[in-house]
C-alpha positions, 0 to 999 in steps of 0.5 A: 776098276770093278766099281767103275765097271758095274756103275757104267753097267747100271747107267746103261741099264737105266739108259735103256729104261728112259730111251725105251720109255721116250720111245713109247711116250716122248718126255712123259714116257721118260718120266714114267720109266724113271718112276718105274725104276725108282718104285722098284728100286725102293721095293728091292732095296727094302723087301728082296732079301725077305722075298728070297728067304721066303721063296726058298723056305729057308729057316733061321738057326741058332748058334745051339742048333749049328755051332760049326756054322756060326763058328765059321761065320763069326770067324770070318765076319770078324777078319772082314770087319763085318756084322754077323748075319742072320743064318738061315737053313734051307731044307734041300738036298742039293748043296748050295748057299746065297747071301741076301740083304741090302747092306752088312747090318741087314744081311742074311746068309743061307746054306742048304742041309746039302751043303752042310753035309757035304763040305769039310771045314775048309770047303764050308769056309771057302763058300762063306767067305764068298757069301760075305764077300757079297755082303761086303761089296753091296753085291746083292743091292746092286743085283736087286737094282739091275733086276728091277730095271731089267724087269721094268724094261721088259715090262715097259716093252710090252706095255708100249706096244700093246698101246700102239707104238711111239708117236714119232714112228706112227707119224713117219709110218713105221711105227709097226716094225720099229715097234716089234724091234724095240719090244724084243731088242730092249729086254734082250739088252737089258737081260745081256747087261744084267748078265755081265753084272752078275757074272762080273759079281762072281768072280769078285766074290770069289777073289775076295773070299779066297783073300779073306780065308787067306788061300783058295784051296778051300773054295776051289775044292767046294766049287768042284763039289758043288758042280758035281753034285748040282749036276745030279741033284735037282733042286726042289726049294729054291725058286728060280728067281732066288738061282741068281744070288746062289753060289753055283747055278742050281739045276731046275732042268737039263739043257735048254737055251736058258743055259746060254744065258746063265747068271753064273760064269762057267765053273771051270772059269772060276776055278781057273781064276782062282788057282792063278791067285798067288799064295797069300801071306798068313795062310 
């Protein structure tokens, strides 16, 4: 059901993109819009992981440097029948973690120094299981595609408005009003669909990670700590564009209208969903 829902949302994003392209430029505009989507998705497919790691200042670490992190990762990757991702550490006091990569064979997981200091073994296991769930579910690729399409919609809306609006509306004399509506409504619709996709992936990764470990307790405690500390410690290394990949939303500033449109569900809702899970046999 989650796969079908995500497919539907990605299709809806693509339809918004094509409709917008058709409005501004007819059949040719639709072709241009699809071209933007294809080129953008190809770029995201091959380079989004490198950009995320580079922009966050993540540094690769060896087994000798962080045996505890490697032990947890190798154990969970074995349970999930996944290749062990490349491991990185971000020089950041605020605790957080993110996964990136187009598929399990090209995956990377980065954790901050603050997270390694703060989490006990069970909590670290919960965090790593959450990130591995993103890898197994191809969530990073899905999020990259969604972000690329949403970005293309925003770009085409502004580009079309700059060049004077849709041809049909020009003939009807209503191009100005309709053009302004399209300029704001199309990117807003794309943003909402992207946020729904992102939030849905977080709930799914929480549940899958808890099942991977065998119980939700460690992840629950980890989310509680992450919420408390990220409300007090501003993030300095992670780029805002990378924040959607993180297990919890970093704090770049307090309040503001942007908090209404968070890429992450409220932490209390995620914790409540985990608490409703039954104890899994084999703990």
